[in-house]
N, C-alpha and C positions, 0 to 999 in steps of 0.2 A: 553869636551864632553857634549853635550846638551841632555836633556831628552825630550822624546816625550810627546805630550799632554796626551796620554793614561797612561804613567807611572806617570806623574805628577798628574793626576786625581786619579789613584790608590793610590799613596802616600798620598794624602790629605784625602782619605777615611779612611786610617788606623790611621791617627792622630786624626780625629774628629769622635767620636762615632756616629753611625747612630741612628735615632730616637728610634728604638726598643731597642738598647743597652742602651740608656739613660733611657728609661722607666723601663727596668729591673733593672738597677743600682739604681733607685730611688724607687723601689717597696716597698710597705708596705701593711700589711694586713688591709684593710679597711672593716669595718663591718657596718651593719645597724640594727635598732631595729627589733626584732622578731615580725612579724605581728600577731602571735597567741601564746603569751606566756603561756596561760593556757592549751594548747593542746599538748599532746605527739604526735609528728610526726617526721619523719626522712627525712634527706636530704642526697642524694648520689651524689658524684662528682667523675668522673673518669678522670684522667690526663694521657693519653696514651703515652706521648712523654717525660717523665722525663729522664734527664741525669745528671750525676755527674762523677767524676773521681775516679778510684781506688787509694787509698792512698799508695799502695804498688808498683803497676806497672805503674800507670799514664794512663792506658788504660781507655777509656770511658766505663761507665756502663749505661745501658738503663733499664728502668723499666716502668711498668704501676702502677700508684698510684691510689688506690681506697679509698676514704674517705667516711665514712658514719657517720652521727651524728644526735643527737637529740638536737636541739638548746636550749640554755638557753636564756638570755636576748638579745643576738646578733647573727646575721647570717653573714657569710663571703661573701663578694661581689666576683662574679666569675672572673672578669677581674683582680682583686687584687690578688687572689690566683694563677691565671695563671702566672702573672708577678713574684710573690714571688717564685713560684716553679722553674721558668726559671732561677732565680738567682743562682741556684745550678750547672748550666751547667759546669762551669770551676773550681768548688771546689773539692779538694781532700778530700774525706770523705767516711767512711765505710758504708755498707748497714745498719747496725744496728744503727749507730750514726745518719745518715741522717733521717731515719724513726722516731726515737725518738725526734730528734730536730724539725722536721717539726710538729709532733704532739704537742710538748710542745709549740711551737709558736702559733699554731692554738687554743690550749686550752687557752693560755693567752689572745688571741685576742677576743675569742667568749664566754668564760665561759660556755661551753655546759653542758647539763644534762649528756650526754654520747657521746663519740667520739671514733672511731676506724680508724686507718690508716693502710692499707695494701700496702706494697711495693713489687711488683712481678717483680723481676729482670730477664732479659732475660738470658738464659743459656750462660755460657762462660766456655770453657774447660770441657764440659760435666757436669757442676754443675749448678743447678737451685736453686735459693734462693728466699724464700718468708719471709719477716719480717712483723709481725703484732704486733701493739701496741695499747693499749686502755686506756681510762680515764673515770672514773665515772661509774654510774649504768644505764644500759639500761632499759627503761620502755616499757611496752606493748603498742603498738599503736592501 
């Protein structure tokens, strides 16, 4: 039985990761120097397409991540955070753990004055969950 070119092409696509999958697999939180280290200011980043998997059911969980922080010596690069967050797509992890793990990784990368991460998960089974975690002391801007 011979395979058609379409099935051979589809088969080769599943074996070789696409460029986006490779970028996500290689993701790391890249930062750059804070351009105004002596000034209290805030950076707000919204990531509206976050996904991970429920560790109990295997169903996908969808959330909007809202990060707000006052930078210390480093600022996180936007493409890097996008790729890093996308790396959770196929991970089985609870809402609480994923929120705290992402916050811990961002704190380690940036050493912020203050940082808060809110994970607003889409309702499933008539339950809406919001997990909020923070680090440091917020200064007046």
